[in-house]
C-alpha positions as CSV (number, residue, x, y, z in Angstrom):
1,M,-9.4,2.7,40.6
2,S,-11.9,0.2,39.2
3,E,-13.9,0.1,42.5
4,F,-13.9,4.0,42.4
5,L,-15.4,4.0,39.1
6,D,-18.1,1.4,40.2
7,I,-19.1,3.7,43.0
8,L,-19.0,6.7,41.0
9,T,-21.1,5.4,38.1
10,H,-23.7,3.4,40.3
11,G,-26.4,5.7,41.8
12,R,-27.0,3.7,44.9
13,R,-23.4,3.0,45.7
14,L,-22.5,6.7,45.2
15,Q,-25.4,7.7,47.5
16,G,-24.1,5.4,50.1
17,A,-20.5,6.6,49.8
18,V,-21.5,10.3,50.2
19,K,-24.2,10.0,52.8
20,E,-21.9,11.5,55.5
21,L,-21.1,14.5,53.4
22,S,-22.8,17.8,54.2
23,V,-24.6,19.8,51.6
24,K,-21.7,22.3,51.5
25,E,-19.3,19.4,50.8
26,L,-21.5,18.0,48.1
27,E,-21.7,21.4,46.4
28,S,-17.8,21.6,46.5
29,V,-17.7,18.2,44.9
30,K,-20.3,19.2,42.2
31,E,-18.3,22.4,41.3
32,K,-15.1,20.3,41.0
33,L,-16.8,17.7,38.7
34,E,-18.4,20.5,36.6
35,N,-15.0,22.1,36.2
36,I,-13.5,18.7,35.2
37,I,-16.4,18.2,32.7
38,E,-15.9,21.7,31.1
39,K,-12.1,21.2,30.7
40,R,-12.7,17.8,29.0
41,K,-15.3,19.5,26.7
42,D,-12.8,22.2,25.9
43,K,-10.2,19.6,25.2
44,E,-12.5,17.7,22.9
45,R,-13.5,20.8,21.1
46,E,-9.8,21.6,20.4
47,Q,-9.1,18.1,19.2
48,Q,-12.1,18.3,16.8
49,K,-11.0,21.8,15.6
50,A,-7.4,20.3,15.0
51,E,-8.9,17.4,13.2
52,Q,-11.0,19.7,10.9
53,E,-8.0,21.8,10.2
54,K,-6.0,18.7,9.2
55,R,-8.8,17.5,7.0
56,A,-9.0,20.9,5.2
57,K,-5.2,20.9,4.6
58,I,-5.4,17.3,3.3
59,E,-8.2,18.3,0.9
60,E,-6.3,21.3,-0.2
61,I,-3.2,19.3,-0.9
62,Q,-5.3,16.7,-2.8
63,K,-6.7,19.5,-4.9
64,Q,-3.3,20.9,-5.7
65,M,-2.1,17.5,-6.6
66,Q,-5.0,16.9,-8.9
67,E,-4.4,20.3,-10.6
68,A,-0.8,19.5,-11.1
69,G,-1.6,15.9,-12.4
70,L,0.1,14.2,-9.6
71,D,-0.9,11.1,-7.6
72,V,0.2,9.6,-4.3
73,D,2.1,7.0,-6.1
74,D,4.3,9.7,-7.7
75,L,5.2,11.0,-4.3
76,Q,6.0,7.5,-3.0
77,K,8.2,6.8,-5.9
78,L,10.0,10.0,-5.5
79,S,10.6,9.4,-1.8
80,A,11.8,5.9,-2.4
81,D,14.3,7.2,-4.9
82,T,15.7,10.0,-2.8
83,G,15.4,8.1,0.5
84,K,18.5,6.0,-0.1
85,K,21.3,6.7,2.2
86,T,24.7,6.9,0.9
87,K,27.7,6.0,3.0
88,G,30.2,8.7,3.7
89,A,33.9,8.6,2.7
90,K,35.9,6.2,4.8
91,R,38.4,7.7,7.1
92,P,42.1,7.7,5.9
93,V,44.4,5.1,7.3
94,K,47.1,6.7,9.5
95,Y,49.0,3.7,10.7
96,Q,50.0,0.4,9.2
97,L,51.8,-2.5,10.7
98,K,53.1,-5.8,9.4
99,D,53.1,-8.7,11.9
100,E,55.3,-11.7,12.0
101,Q,53.0,-13.8,9.7
102,G,53.2,-10.9,7.1
103,N,49.7,-9.7,7.6
104,T,49.1,-5.9,7.2
105,H,47.0,-4.2,9.8
106,S,45.7,-0.8,9.3
107,W,44.3,1.8,11.7
108,T,42.8,5.3,11.3
109,G,44.0,6.4,14.7
110,I,40.4,6.7,15.9
111,G,38.8,4.5,18.4
112,R,40.3,1.8,20.5
113,M,43.7,0.8,19.4
114,P,44.1,-2.7,17.8
115,K,45.9,-5.2,19.8
116,V,48.6,-5.6,17.4
117,F,49.5,-2.0,17.8
118,K,49.2,-2.0,21.5
119,Q,51.5,-5.2,21.7
120,A,54.2,-3.5,19.4
121,I,54.1,-0.3,21.6
122,D,54.3,-2.4,24.9
123,N,57.4,-4.0,23.2
124,G,59.1,-0.6,23.0
125,K,58.2,0.6,19.5
126,D,56.9,4.1,19.0
127,L,53.5,4.6,17.3
128,Q,55.1,7.1,14.9
129,N,57.1,4.2,13.5
130,F,53.8,3.0,11.9
131,S,52.7,6.3,10.4
132,I,52.0,6.3,6.7
């Protein structure tokens, strides 16, 4: 792509590259380039308009904040206070098992079954035996 840009932006190289094209083909290329340029200008105008609208909204908000006696720091403090995440309630334990060493193992019944429960079931016990 770099070589293409070098040819396109250098007068003599461009002239050499298009010397075999007819006038009709050159006119077609010219129209396509003009379309591309016009689309690019439209896009830039849209971006400038969006930027102006954004600036106007910011100025309006700043004016409202001044009228209300607020500062940006007030908003940051508020968002810091309310931005704390709280953990949800833990799921209730549905099954409990005491192993040979006397350790108690709990399971909510959700997710992969712990090995101790799996081993007990493989040894012939029923999961309902461990229900709480």
